[in-house]
C-alpha positions in Angstrom: 82.8 -35.6 131.0 85.1 -34.7 128.2 82.8 -35.9 125.3 79.9 -33.8 127.7 81.8 -30.2 127.0 83.0 -31.4 123.3 79.4 -31.6 122.2 78.7 -28.5 124.4 81.3 -27.0 122.2 79.9 -27.6 119.6 76.5 -27.2 119.2 77.6 -23.3 120.1 79.9 -23.7 117.5 76.9 -24.9 115.4 74.2 -22.7 116.9 76.8 -19.6 115.1 77.3 -21.4 112.1 72.6 -21.5 112.4 71.9 -17.7 112.9 75.2 -16.6 110.7 73.4 -18.2 107.4 70.2 -17.3 108.7 71.2 -13.4 108.3 73.3 -14.1 105.3 76.4 -13.1 107.0 79.8 -14.7 105.6 82.4 -16.2 107.9 84.5 -13.4 106.7 81.9 -10.5 107.6 82.4 -12.8 111.4 85.3 -12.6 111.4 86.1 -8.6 110.9 83.1 -8.6 113.8 85.4 -10.0 116.2 88.4 -8.2 114.8 90.0 -10.8 112.1 91.2 -9.9 109.0 90.1 -14.0 107.6 87.7 -16.0 107.2 90.1 -18.6 108.0 89.7 -18.7 111.9 86.1 -18.4 111.7 86.2 -21.8 109.0 88.8 -23.4 111.2 85.6 -22.8 114.8 83.1 -24.5 112.4 84.7 -27.3 111.1 85.9 -28.1 114.4 89.2 -29.9 114.5 92.4 -27.3 114.9 91.0 -27.0 118.2 90.2 -22.9 118.0 86.4 -21.9 119.4 84.8 -19.3 120.2 85.2 -17.0 123.9 83.5 -14.6 125.7 84.3 -12.5 124.1 83.4 -13.2 121.0 80.2 -14.0 121.4 79.9 -10.7 122.6 80.2 -9.4 120.1 78.4 -11.5 117.7 75.1 -11.9 119.9 75.3 -8.0 119.6 76.2 -7.8 116.4 73.1 -10.2 115.0 70.3 -8.5 118.2 70.9 -12.1 120.4 71.7 -12.2 123.8 74.0 -14.4 124.5 72.7 -17.6 126.6 70.5 -18.2 122.9 73.8 -19.3 121.3 74.3 -21.4 124.3 73.6 -24.7 124.7 70.8 -24.7 127.9 72.6 -27.9 130.8 70.7 -30.9 131.7 71.7 -31.8 135.2 72.4 -34.9 135.3 72.1 -37.2 138.6 75.2 -39.3 139.9 
């Protein structure tokens, strides 16, 4: 289960990064959207090596700024049978 959650979180990060780059938005600009003054925060999230990630408030702000729905940033979870 832990690996599945990690992949889920990785996909959220990749989705946000893809949308950020597609719009020509820098890490600094995204950090400012999230209320931070330095691009280091976004860089840490995008490298997935510092145990930081986007929270729901972040995803709301990003979706609003990018003209998306929050669900557009979150991967679909498929049911698994036990």
